[in-house]
Residue, then its C-alpha position, 0 to 999 in steps of 0.5 A: m818315362l826313361r824306365k818305362a823305355s829302359i825296360a823296352m829295351v831289356a825285352v828286346l835286348l832278351a829276345l836277341v840272346l834267346m831266339p837263336l836258343l828257341m829257335k836251334p832244333r831239338k833232338a829228337a827223342i831214341d825210338p828203340a822199336v827203331c834204333h838198335g843202340p844210341r845215337l852216333t857221333l859222325p866217325e861213327r856215322e861213318k863207319a857204321f856206312e862202311d861197315g853195310y848199316q843203314v843208319h836213321m836220318d832222325y834218330g842218328c843210330i843204326t836201324k834195327a832192322s839193318f842192323e838184324a838183316m845183318q846179323k842174320a847174313e852173317a850167320d848164314h855165311a858162318a853156317a855156310r862157311a862150316k858145312r863147306e868145311l865139313q864137306d871139305k873134311q868129308r870129301a878128304a875122308q873119302e878121297a883118303i879111302e879112295a886112294s888106299r883102295t886097289l884096283a883089285d878092291v874095286r873089281r871084286n864086287f863090281v858088275t859091267g853094264v858094258r858088253a858088246p857081241g864077240t867078232g866072230q873072226p876066223l882064227p889066224k893060222p901063223p906058221a907052225s915053225l913059229f907058233v902053234r897052239a896053247d889054249y887056256q882056261s879063263a872064267g870057265r871058257t877055253l880060250a885060243a892062244f898061240v906059243s912059241p914051239n918048245p926049241a926042246s933044249g932041256q931049259r927053261h925058258p923066259a916069256i912074255v905074254w903079249l897083247t897087241g893093239g887096235d881090238s885087242s881080244t882079236l888075233d889076225d896075222f899077228w907074226t909078220e914083220g912090217a916095214a921098219g919103223k912100223d912094225q908091231s909084231a915084237s919079233a925081237l923078242r922072239k928072235a932073242g929066244v924069248v918065249m912069246y905068247f899070244p892070248t885071244l881074250r873073250g869076246g875076240n875070234q870065235n871064243t865065246g862070251q862078249r866083250e868088255f873093253f878092258m874089264g873081264e879081258v884083264d882076268d884073261v890075260i892072267a889066266a893066259a900067263e898061268h897057263l904060260a907058266s904050266l908049260p915044260y920049257v918055260d920058267p914060270q918065276r920069268i913070265y912076263l907081259g908086255g902091250h902096245s897100244t891097247g895092249g899097252t893099256l892092257a897091260a897096265l891094268a894086268a900090272e895093277l891087279s897081279p903080282r904075277f908078272a917079273g915085269v909089264f911093258a906097257f907101250g903106248p897106253v892111255a891114262g883114261v879108257n875115255d881118252y879111245g875114240f870110235g876107232v877103238l870103241p865100237e859104236g855105242i860104247r859108253f862108259d859113265e864114271q865108275e865104268a871108266r874108272v874101273r878100266s883106268p890105269v892112272h887111278w890104280l899107279h898107286a897099287v902096282q902089283s908088278p914092276l911096270w914100264l910106262i913106254e913111249g916115243e916122244r912124239g907119240n901120245s902124251l904119258d903126262a898124266l900116268c907119269h905125273a900120277a907115278a911120281g913117287r911110285p917105286k914099282v912104276r917106271c915112265l920111258r919117253v923115247p927120243g926121236h920115237d914115234h907111237f910106233s917106231v919106239l918098239g923097234a928102238v926099245l924091243p932088240r935091248l929088252a929082249a937081251q935083258i930078259v934073256v940075260p937078266p944084268d946085275g940089278g935087274i932090268r935097265l932102260e934108259a931113254a938117253e941110251l936107246g938112241r934116235a930115229p934114222g934122219s931125225 
């Protein structure tokens, strides 16, 4: 009887010891079709979650599907990054090529699609004591122009091609002086003894050809300078170019295209031709990217051919973009005149400029904003 009790006791004790072991869940074996890699420790699981993987709840492993998805995402990201780097290199190479091209390079094979009929406006009739006809040839056509008469001094004089604002292709009354602060005649140059040449351009007044708006007109300006240089009373080595507003933009483009000029003075130019609105360009005239680029001075300052002054009053249109692009360009100088606007800056600068054109100072023409004073009452 005692022995049976002892055996029963032992059985109970074994049951108490073995039961927890028998009841403890067994870990499922790793299924290689589901898992990528071994079962993870708790810290490893946390790290896998942080890295974006999925962990199988039963096997405690990184799922094969999430591993493959992560590998594909990383490969796609690397391919996209490589593509962007290649595009950046190609873009940089193209920009380097563009930066080395001059306006002459771009214009050489460029045919503009932007044209408008000529104005048909009658030519003005300035006093013969101030200006006489001196027509010139450009692109196979005769274009009207006016020049200061021969002073009959027996000497050759410095001369300037002057481009008016507004429709620079067309002349109306260009000789009458305006009110103080509004005068656009540039008469200070003429009064100082500088020979002045006012050309019309293709499509202007009653000239043949169509207006191209800062394209073919640049060629006309250069052709006008060559004709001016051929006059017997003009010094061919002292041919200057000046212009105001739209004429200033045209002058800047000519400076970027030709080394013909001893100096170019662009008063109030714009950086890009699209800065002009309907007040300057006829309705319906539009420039696409390439048409605009070839007409916009800001893109070609790296290859200026003639010494160029960009001039504006501090209250006038901004020269910021042009002057920023001109930084470090030895042939380009920016001059913002204190106390003056887009129009009064002419009266502030031209008398001093005229004196230096007639008698060049040592070291060449020098224009400093601080020396040009301020507008009365400013």
